[in-house]
Structures are given as structure tokens and as C-alpha cells.
FIKOLZA-1660 file (N, C-alpha, C; in steps of 0.1 Angstrom, whole numbers, plus 5000, padded with zeros to 4 digits):
% residues 184
   i   px   py   pz ch aa at
   1 5123 0998 1074  A  M  N
   1 5137 0996 1081  A  M CA
   1 5130 0979 1083  A  M  C
   2 5134 0971 1075  A  S  N
   2 5134 0953 1082  A  S CA
   2 5139 0951 1093  A  S  C
   3 5126 0945 1101  A  R  N
   3 5132 0943 1118  A  R CA
   3 5134 0930 1116  A  R  C
   4 5130 0921 1108  A  I  N
   4 5131 0908 1108  A  I CA
   4 5142 0901 1101  A  I  C
   5 5148 0912 1090  A  G  N
   5 5161 0911 1086  A  G CA
   5 5175 0916 1094  A  G  C
   6 5174 0928 1101  A  K  N
   6 5183 0931 1113  A  K CA
   6 5182 0918 1121  A  K  C
   7 5175 0909 1126  A  K  N
   7 5182 0900 1135  A  K CA
   7 5191 0888 1130  A  K  C
   8 5200 0888 1143  A  T  N
   8 5207 0875 1138  A  T CA
   8 5203 0866 1136  A  T  C
   9 5209 0852 1137  A  I  N
   9 5203 0835 1136  A  I CA
   9 5213 0830 1145  A  I  C
  10 5215 0827 1156  A  A  N
  10 5222 0817 1164  A  A CA
  10 5220 0802 1158  A  A  C
  11 5234 0799 1158  A  V  N
  11 5237 0785 1149  A  V CA
  11 5242 0775 1163  A  V  C
  12 5231 0764 1166  A  S  N
  12 5234 0759 1176  A  S CA
  12 5248 0749 1175  A  S  C
  13 5252 0743 1183  A  S  N
  13 5261 0733 1184  A  S CA
  13 5260 0722 1174  A  S  C
  14 5269 0714 1166  A  G  N
  14 5265 0705 1156  A  G CA
  14 5262 0709 1138  A  G  C
  15 5263 0724 1141  A  V  N
  15 5256 0728 1127  A  V CA
  15 5266 0737 1118  A  V  C
  16 5266 0735 1110  A  T  N
  16 5282 0743 1102  A  T CA
  16 5271 0750 1092  A  T  C
  17 5273 0763 1088  A  V  N
  17 5270 0767 1079  A  V CA
  17 5281 0775 1072  A  V  C
  18 5278 0774 1055  A  S  N
  18 5290 0779 1053  A  S CA
  18 5284 0786 1039  A  S  C
  19 5294 0798 1036  A  V  N
  19 5289 0806 1021  A  V CA
  19 5297 0803 1008  A  V  C
  20 5292 0804 0997  A  S  N
  20 5301 0800 0987  A  S CA
  20 5305 0815 0978  A  S  C
  21 5310 0817 0972  A  P  N
  21 5313 0827 0959  A  P CA
  21 5302 0834 0956  A  P  C
  22 5295 0823 0950  A  T  N
  22 5281 0825 0943  A  T CA
  22 5269 0828 0950  A  T  C
  23 5272 0831 0966  A  N  N
  23 5259 0835 0975  A  N CA
  23 5253 0820 0979  A  N  C
  24 5259 0813 0976  A  E  N
  24 5250 0799 0982  A  E CA
  24 5245 0795 0995  A  E  C
  25 5244 0793 1001  A  V  N
  25 5240 0789 1017  A  V CA
  25 5243 0775 1015  A  V  C
  26 5250 0768 1025  A  T  N
  26 5245 0753 1027  A  T CA
  26 5250 0756 1040  A  T  C
  27 5239 0747 1047  A  V  N
  27 5236 0745 1058  A  V CA
  27 5239 0727 1067  A  V  C
  28 5244 0725 1071  A  K  N
  28 5243 0712 1076  A  K CA
  28 5243 0707 1087  A  K  C
  29 5237 0696 1092  A  G  N
  29 5229 0694 1107  A  G CA
  29 5232 0680 1109  A  G  C
  30 5227 0678 1125  A  P  N
  30 5225 0665 1124  A  P CA
  30 5213 0658 1117  A  P  C
  31 5200 0667 1112  A  K  N
  31 5192 0659 1105  A  K CA
  31 5195 0658 1089  A  K  C
  32 5204 0668 1086  A  G  N
  32 5208 0665 1072  A  G CA
  32 5213 0675 1068  A  G  C
  33 5208 0682 1052  A  E  N
  33 5213 0690 1049  A  E CA
  33 5210 0701 1036  A  E  C
  34 5207 0717 1037  A  L  N
  34 5204 0721 1032  A  L CA
  34 5206 0737 1020  A  L  C
  35 5205 0737 1009  A  K  N
  35 5216 0741 1003  A  K CA
  35 5201 0751 0994  A  K  C
  36 5203 0764 0998  A  E  N
  36 5198 0783 0991  A  E CA
  36 5207 0789 0982  A  E  C
  37 5203 0793 0972  A  T  N
  37 5211 0805 0966  A  T CA
  37 5201 0815 0968  A  T  C
  38 5213 0825 0974  A  L  N
  38 5203 0840 0976  A  L CA
  38 5209 0852 0968  A  L  C
  39 5205 0864 0968  A  D  N
  39 5204 0876 0953  A  D CA
  39 5219 0875 0959  A  D  C
  40 5222 0881 0945  A  R  N
  40 5235 0886 0945  A  R CA
  40 5240 0897 0955  A  R  C
  41 5230 0905 0956  A  D  N
  41 5233 0915 0965  A  D CA
  41 5231 0917 0978  A  D  C
  42 5226 0907 0985  A  I  N
  42 5224 0904 1000  A  I CA
  42 5236 0899 1003  A  I  C
  43 5242 0904 1012  A  K  N
  43 5255 0898 1019  A  K CA
  43 5256 0885 1033  A  K  C
  44 5261 0874 1035  A  V  N
  44 5252 0868 1047  A  V CA
  44 5270 0867 1050  A  V  C
  45 5270 0868 1069  A  E  N
  45 5284 0865 1071  A  E CA
  45 5278 0857 1080  A  E  C
  46 5294 0849 1083  A  V  N
  46 5293 0835 1095  A  V CA
  46 5305 0840 1105  A  V  C
  47 5298 0844 1113  A  A  N
  47 5309 0848 1133  A  A CA
  47 5300 0848 1138  A  A  C
  48 5315 0839 1154  A  N  N
  48 5307 0839 1162  A  N CA
  48 5294 0828 1165  A  N  C
  49 5292 0817 1158  A  N  N
  49 5282 0813 1158  A  N CA
  49 5267 0820 1156  A  N  C
  50 5270 0828 1150  A  E  N
  50 5255 0838 1146  A  E CA
  50 5256 0843 1128  A  E  C
  51 5247 0841 1124  A  I  N
  51 5246 0845 1107  A  I CA
  51 5241 0857 1108  A  I  C
  52 5247 0864 1104  A  T  N
  52 5238 0881 1101  A  T CA
  52 5236 0885 1085  A  T  C
  53 5227 0887 1081  A  I  N
  53 5223 0890 1066  A  I CA
  53 5226 0908 1064  A  I  C
  54 5227 0908 1057  A  S  N
  54 5231 0922 1049  A  S CA
  54 5222 0932 1037  A  S  C
  55 5219 0943 1038  A  R  N
  55 5219 0945 1022  A  R CA
  55 5224 0958 1020  A  R  C
  56 5227 0961 1007  A  P  N
  56 5233 0975 0999  A  P CA
  56 5226 0987 1003  A  P  C
  57 5215 0987 1002  A  T  N
  57 5210 0997 0998  A  T CA
  57 5196 0998 1006  A  T  C
  58 5189 1010 1007  A  D  N
  58 5175 1013 1012  A  D CA
  58 5162 1008 0995  A  D  C
  59 5166 1001 0986  A  Q  N
  59 5156 1001 0973  A  Q CA
  59 5146 0991 0984  A  Q  C
  60 5137 0996 0979  A  I  N
  60 5124 0982 0979  A  I CA
  60 5126 0970 0976  A  I  C
  61 5135 0966 0968  A  R  N
  61 5137 0957 0962  A  R CA
  61 5149 0945 0969  A  R  C
  62 5161 0955 0979  A  H  N
  62 5165 0950 0987  A  H CA
  62 5158 0951 0999  A  H  C
  63 5156 0959 1004  A  R  N
  63 5147 0957 1017  A  R CA
  63 5135 0943 1019  A  R  C
  64 5129 0940 1000  A  A  N
  64 5117 0930 1007  A  A CA
  64 5128 0916 1009  A  A  C
  65 5140 0916 0998  A  L  N
  65 5148 0906 1001  A  L CA
  65 5156 0904 1009  A  L  C
  66 5157 0910 1019  A  H  N
  66 5165 0910 1036  A  H CA
  66 5156 0901 1041  A  H  C
  67 5149 0908 1049  A  G  N
  67 5137 0899 1054  A  G CA
  67 5133 0884 1050  A  G  C
  68 5131 0886 1041  A  L  N
  68 5128 0868 1027  A  L CA
  68 5143 0863 1033  A  L  C
  69 5154 0869 1031  A  Y  N
  69 5170 0858 1029  A  Y CA
  69 5165 0855 1043  A  Y  C
  70 5166 0860 1052  A  R  N
  70 5167 0859 1067  A  R CA
  70 5158 0847 1076  A  R  C
  71 5147 0852 1073  A  S  N
  71 5137 0837 1074  A  S CA
  71 5140 0827 1070  A  S  C
  72 5145 0822 1055  A  L  N
  72 5147 0813 1048  A  L CA
  72 5159 0808 1054  A  L  C
  73 5168 0814 1054  A  V  N
  73 5185 0809 1059  A  V CA
  73 5174 0801 1077  A  V  C
  74 5171 0812 1084  A  A  N
  74 5166 0807 1100  A  A CA
  74 5158 0796 1098  A  A  C
  75 5148 0795 1086  A  N  N
  75 5144 0778 1085  A  N CA
  75 5151 0769 1088  A  N  C
  76 5165 0768 1078  A  M  N
  76 5173 0765 1074  A  M CA
  76 5174 0754 1086  A  M  C
  77 5183 0766 1092  A  V  N
  77 5190 0765 1104  A  V CA
  77 5181 0756 1118  A  V  C
  78 5168 0759 1117  A  S  N
  78 5158 0753 1124  A  S CA
  78 5157 0738 1118  A  S  C
  79 5159 0737 1107  A  G  N
  79 5149 0727 1098  A  G CA
  79 5162 0712 1101  A  G  C
  80 5174 0719 1098  A  V  N
  80 5185 0703 1102  A  V CA
  80 5186 0706 1119  A  V  C
  81 5180 0708 1126  A  T  N
  81 5184 0711 1142  A  T CA
  81 5172 0702 1143  A  T  C
  82 5158 0711 1146  A  N  N
  82 5146 0696 1149  A  N CA
  82 5139 0693 1137  A  N  C
  83 5135 0696 1125  A  G  N
  83 5127 0697 1117  A  G CA
  83 5114 0703 1114  A  G  C
  84 5108 0698 1108  A  F  N
  84 5092 0708 1107  A  F CA
  84 5085 0695 1104  A  F  C
  85 5070 0694 1110  A  K  N
  85 5059 0687 1110  A  K CA
  85 5045 0693 1104  A  K  C
  86 5043 0688 1097  A  K  N
  86 5022 0693 1097  A  K CA
  86 5017 0675 1096  A  K  C
  87 5004 0682 1097  A  E  N
  87 4994 0673 1105  A  E CA
  87 4981 0677 1099  A  E  C
  88 4975 0669 1090  A  L  N
  88 4959 0665 1082  A  L CA
  88 4956 0661 1083  A  L  C
  89 4940 0661 1087  A  E  N
  89 4931 0652 1092  A  E CA
  89 4924 0654 1081  A  E  C
  90 4913 0641 1080  A  L  N
  90 4902 0636 1068  A  L CA
  90 4895 0640 1073  A  L  C
  91 4880 0646 1072  A  V  N
  91 4872 0648 1083  A  V CA
  91 4859 0649 1069  A  V  C
  92 4849 0638 1071  A  G  N
  92 4837 0628 1060  A  G CA
  92 4838 0612 1065  A  G  C
  93 4825 0612 1061  A  V  N
  93 4823 0597 1063  A  V CA
  93 4831 0589 1052  A  V  C
  94 4834 0577 1057  A  G  N
  94 4844 0572 1046  A  G CA
  94 4858 0579 1040  A  G  C
  95 4863 0588 1052  A  Y  N
  95 4873 0593 1043  A  Y CA
  95 4888 0585 1049  A  Y  C
  96 4897 0582 1039  A  R  N
  96 4904 0569 1047  A  R CA
  96 4922 0579 1041  A  R  C
  97 4928 0572 1046  A  A  N
  97 4941 0573 1041  A  A CA
  97 4953 0561 1044  A  A  C
  98 4963 0562 1033  A  A  N
  98 4969 0544 1035  A  A CA
  98 4983 0551 1029  A  A  C
  99 4994 0549 1036  A  V  N
  99 5008 0549 1028  A  V CA
  99 5010 0536 1027  A  V  C
 100 5022 0536 1013  A  T  N
 100 5025 0527 1009  A  T CA
 100 5036 0535 1001  A  T  C
 101 5050 0534 1011  A  G  N
 101 5065 0532 1004  A  G CA
 101 5061 0551 1007  A  G  C
 102 5063 0559 0992  A  Q  N
 102 5061 0574 0989  A  Q CA
 102 5049 0575 0988  A  Q  C
 103 5034 0570 0988  A  Q  N
 103 5025 0569 0980  A  Q CA
 103 5017 0572 0993  A  Q  C
 104 5008 0584 0990  A  V  N
 104 4995 0578 1002  A  V CA
 104 4983 0576 0994  A  V  C
 105 4975 0571 0996  A  D  N
 105 4961 0565 0989  A  D CA
 105 4954 0570 0998  A  D  C
 106 4942 0581 0992  A  M  N
 106 4932 0586 0999  A  M CA
 106 4918 0585 0992  A  M  C
 107 4911 0579 1000  A  A  N
 107 4897 0579 0996  A  A CA
 107 4889 0591 0999  A  A  C
 108 4882 0606 0990  A  L  N
 108 4878 0615 0995  A  L CA
 108 4868 0614 0990  A  L  C
 109 4858 0603 0987  A  G  N
 109 4850 0607 0985  A  G CA
 109 4840 0607 0971  A  G  C
 110 4851 0609 0964  A  F  N
 110 4854 0602 0945  A  F CA
 110 4847 0590 0943  A  F  C
 111 4849 0589 0932  A  S  N
 111 4844 0578 0924  A  S CA
 111 4854 0565 0925  A  S  C
 112 4871 0575 0929  A  H  N
 112 4876 0568 0925  A  H CA
 112 4887 0573 0937  A  H  C
 113 4900 0563 0940  A  N  N
 113 4907 0568 0950  A  N CA
 113 4920 0578 0945  A  N  C
 114 4924 0588 0953  A  I  N
 114 4936 0596 0949  A  I CA
 114 4947 0589 0953  A  I  C
 115 4957 0588 0945  A  I  N
 115 4972 0583 0951  A  I CA
 115 4979 0596 0944  A  I  C
 116 4986 0598 0958  A  F  N
 116 4993 0609 0955  A  F CA
 116 5006 0611 0956  A  F  C
 117 5018 0614 0954  A  E  N
 117 5035 0611 0953  A  E CA
 117 5038 0615 0959  A  E  C
 118 5047 0615 0971  A  V  N
 118 5054 0621 0982  A  V CA
 118 5068 0624 0975  A  V  C
 119 5070 0638 0979  A  P  N
 119 5088 0635 0976  A  P CA
 119 5093 0627 0984  A  P  C
 120 5111 0625 0979  A  K  N
 120 5117 0615 0990  A  K CA
 120 5122 0620 1004  A  K  C
 121 5119 0635 1000  A  E  N
 121 5127 0642 1013  A  E CA
 121 5116 0645 1022  A  E  C
 122 5104 0637 1017  A  I  N
 122 5098 0641 1035  A  I CA
 122 5092 0624 1037  A  I  C
 123 5090 0621 1051  A  K  N
 123 5086 0611 1060  A  K CA
 123 5069 0611 1060  A  K  C
 124 5063 0604 1055  A  V  N
 124 5054 0608 1058  A  V CA
 124 5046 0593 1063  A  V  C
 125 5036 0594 1071  A  S  N
 125 5028 0584 1078  A  S CA
 125 5012 0584 1081  A  S  C
 126 5003 0579 1080  A  A  N
 126 4987 0576 1082  A  A CA
 126 4990 0566 1094  A  A  C
 127 4977 0574 1101  A  I  N
 127 4975 0571 1114  A  I CA
 127 4956 0572 1115  A  I  C
 128 4951 0561 1117  A  A  N
 128 4938 0561 1120  A  A CA
 128 4933 0552 1130  A  A  C
 129 4930 0558 1137  A  E  N
 129 4925 0557 1154  A  E CA
 129 4907 0553 1153  A  E  C
 130 4899 0542 1160  A  K  N
 130 4888 0539 1161  A  K CA
 130 4881 0557 1168  A  K  C
 131 4877 0559 1164  A  G  N
 131 4866 0571 1175  A  G CA
 131 4873 0588 1163  A  G  C
 132 4880 0584 1156  A  Q  N
 132 4889 0596 1157  A  Q CA
 132 4888 0598 1137  A  Q  C
 133 4891 0611 1133  A  N  N
 133 4892 0612 1122  A  N CA
 133 4906 0605 1111  A  N  C
 134 4911 0602 1103  A  P  N
 134 4921 0597 1099  A  P CA
 134 4931 0607 1098  A  P  C
 135 4941 0606 1098  A  R  N
 135 4953 0615 1098  A  R CA
 135 4965 0612 1089  A  R  C
 136 4967 0623 1083  A  I  N
 136 4979 0619 1074  A  I CA
 136 4995 0630 1083  A  I  C
 137 5004 0627 1086  A  I  N
 137 5016 0631 1091  A  I CA
 137 5030 0632 1079  A  I  C
 138 5030 0647 1080  A  L  N
 138 5039 0650 1074  A  L CA
 138 5054 0653 1081  A  L  C
 139 5069 0654 1078  A  E  N
 139 5080 0652 1089  A  E CA
 139 5089 0657 1076  A  E  C
 140 5095 0668 1075  A  S  N
 140 5109 0671 1068  A  S CA
 140 5118 0679 1072  A  S  C
 141 5130 0683 1072  A  I  N
 141 5136 0694 1073  A  I CA
 141 5135 0709 1062  A  I  C
 142 5128 0701 1054  A  D  N
 142 5128 0713 1043  A  D CA
 142 5109 0725 1042  A  D  C
 143 5110 0734 1054  A  K  N
 143 5098 0741 1054  A  K CA
 143 5090 0747 1042  A  K  C
 144 5098 0750 1030  A  Q  N
 144 5091 0753 1024  A  Q CA
 144 5087 0740 1015  A  Q  C
 145 5091 0729 1011  A  L  N
 145 5085 0719 1007  A  L CA
 145 5078 0715 1011  A  L  C
 146 5076 0711 1029  A  L  N
 146 5066 0705 1037  A  L CA
 146 5050 0712 1035  A  L  C
 147 5053 0728 1036  A  G  N
 147 5045 0737 1032  A  G CA
 147 5036 0731 1019  A  G  C
 148 5048 0730 1010  A  Q  N
 148 5038 0730 0998  A  Q CA
 148 5028 0718 0994  A  Q  C
 149 5041 0706 0997  A  V  N
 149 5033 0695 0999  A  V CA
 149 5019 0692 1006  A  V  C
 150 5020 0700 1019  A  A  N
 150 5004 0697 1026  A  A CA
 150 4996 0708 1018  A  A  C
 151 4998 0711 1013  A  A  N
 151 4986 0726 1006  A  A CA
 151 4985 0716 0997  A  A  C
 152 4992 0710 0984  A  K  N
 152 4984 0704 0977  A  K CA
 152 4979 0690 0979  A  K  C
 153 4981 0685 0993  A  I  N
 153 4972 0672 0996  A  I CA
 153 4955 0675 1001  A  I  C
 154 4957 0694 1007  A  R  N
 154 4944 0700 1016  A  R CA
 154 4938 0702 1000  A  R  C
 155 4945 0706 0988  A  S  N
 155 4936 0713 0976  A  S CA
 155 4928 0703 0965  A  S  C
 156 4932 0687 0978  A  L  N
 156 4925 0679 0965  A  L CA
 156 4909 0675 0970  A  L  C
 157 4908 0683 0988  A  R  N
 157 4896 0682 0989  A  R CA
 157 4893 0692 0997  A  R  C
 158 4889 0706 0994  A  K  N
 158 4888 0715 1006  A  K CA
 158 4880 0716 1013  A  K  C
 159 4883 0718 1029  A  P  N
 159 4870 0720 1036  A  P CA
 159 4857 0728 1030  A  P  C
 160 4847 0724 1030  A  E  N
 160 4833 0732 1028  A  E CA
 160 4830 0736 1044  A  E  C
 161 4821 0751 1037  A  P  N
 161 4819 0753 1054  A  P CA
 161 4801 0750 1061  A  P  C
 162 4797 0739 1054  A  Y  N
 162 4785 0734 1057  A  Y CA
 162 4783 0728 1068  A  Y  C
 163 4792 0714 1062  A  K  N
 163 4791 0705 1074  A  K CA
 163 4808 0701 1074  A  K  C
 164 4812 0709 1073  A  G  N
 164 4833 0710 1073  A  G CA
 164 4839 0697 1067  A  G  C
 165 4831 0690 1059  A  K  N
 165 4840 0681 1054  A  K CA
 165 4852 0683 1045  A  K  C
 166 4863 0674 1043  A  G  N
 166 4873 0673 1036  A  G CA
 166 4886 0677 1043  A  G  C
 167 4899 0679 1034  A  V  N
 167 4911 0679 1045  A  V CA
 167 4914 0690 1050  A  V  C
 168 4921 0691 1061  A  R  N
 168 4924 0698 1066  A  R CA
 168 4937 0699 1076  A  R  C
 169 4943 0711 1077  A  Y  N
 169 4953 0713 1086  A  Y CA
 169 4945 0707 1106  A  Y  C
 170 4953 0696 1117  A  S  N
 170 4949 0698 1127  A  S CA
 170 4947 0708 1135  A  S  C
 171 4954 0722 1133  A  D  N
 171 4948 0729 1141  A  D CA
 171 4942 0739 1138  A  D  C
 172 4938 0738 1117  A  E  N
 172 4928 0748 1116  A  E CA
 172 4912 0748 1118  A  E  C
 173 4908 0756 1118  A  V  N
 173 4898 0767 1125  A  V CA
 173 4887 0763 1112  A  V  C
 174 4882 0752 1107  A  V  N
 174 4868 0759 1096  A  V CA
 174 4856 0768 1099  A  V  C
 175 4855 0778 1098  A  R  N
 175 4840 0785 1097  A  R CA
 175 4829 0778 1090  A  R  C
 176 4819 0775 1102  A  R  N
 176 4806 0770 1097  A  R CA
 176 4792 0783 1094  A  R  C
 177 4792 0779 1081  A  K  N
 177 4778 0784 1077  A  K CA
 177 4764 0774 1080  A  K  C
 178 4757 0782 1081  A  A  N
 178 4741 0780 1087  A  A CA
 178 4735 0772 1071  A  A  C
 179 4729 0764 1071  A  G  N
 179 4725 0757 1059  A  G CA
 179 4706 0767 1056  A  G  C
 180 4704 0763 1047  A  K  N
 180 4694 0771 1042  A  K CA
 180 4679 0773 1054  A  K  C
 181 4681 0760 1057  A  A  N
 181 4670 0760 1070  A  A CA
 181 4672 0770 1078  A  A  C
 182 4681 0778 1079  A  A  N
 182 4683 0790 1093  A  A CA
 182 4677 0804 1084  A  A  C
 183 4677 0803 1072  A  G  N
 183 4670 0815 1065  A  G CA
 183 4653 0816 1065  A  G  C
 184 4649 0808 1073  A  K  N
 184 4635 0808 1074  A  K CA
 184 4631 0816 1087  A  K  C
% end
């Protein structure tokens, strides 16, 4: 029994939700518009400023899709009203980030700088304050795309467990290991 799938999604004022016959859900709000095509078996109903998602049977496939699509539609509604934000922190000596347009130029301890092209749907900025690690801030209405881009930037130099150097999320906790001196 999907507990997530059974929950209704509250639609705030200023947000319009429409469902096409091909099961494409379109959500328009003050921050933009998002579209998602759902599986043809899953039914979406919009009534009284609430979205209800239902499944036809209790098959494993339908149960899995029920909660998934409910979460995706809820993220779409939340994205067009509030938006989403991810913050990455560059920890390491000489690690820097600069933004020009939709390109992020990062110095991550390699022999060359890495230039990363950010999709146009994401707003990117870099902050470098004295005494703090440089930060990259990503903002978007699409939670899936935002998480994917943030994970890709993090994968360029994952945090290592000995000194903690690398690109990490600002709220991420890196478990530190003791070096070889601790073995004696």
C-alpha cells in the first residue's frame, strides 16, 4: 500500500495544473512552467485545488509508479511556487570557482581548470568570501535537473576521507578517517 501515492497534493493560488489526454501534466506558476508525461495507467485528477493520483491495480509496477508520480507532481507544484536551491562547497587549498554566463570555471587541484556548462534552466552563482570556502549556488524550478547537475559538479572531485578535500554539498558531512599514523 503506497502511503505517499495516496496523499493529495495541495495546489496554491496562482498555480494552474492541466492534464492532457496523453497523460501529460502541465504545471504553470509564478516562477515558470513544467511538464511531465506520466504512465498511461496512472490517473491524475484535479479538483478543488487538489491533485489526486490513483492506480488501477495493486500490481508491483503500478504500486511503484503510484508513489513516484505523486512525488514528481508534488515537486513540480513546489518548484513553480518556491523553486529549489542547492549549494556546493569547494574545500581545498587553491580551489576556486568563477561564473561567466552559464559556464562555471573551477580550479580543483588538477593541472587545468574545469569549465562546466550549466543548462539554461538553472541559475548559477559563485561566492568567494575571505576566510570561507568558495561556494557554488544553483537555483531552479526543476528539482530533478537541479539534483543531476549538482551531482555532476560534485563528481568532478568527490570529497576524500583523509583531509576532506573536494566538492561537497554545504549540508553534507564527510566522515574522516585517521591516517597511517593512527595505526601505530
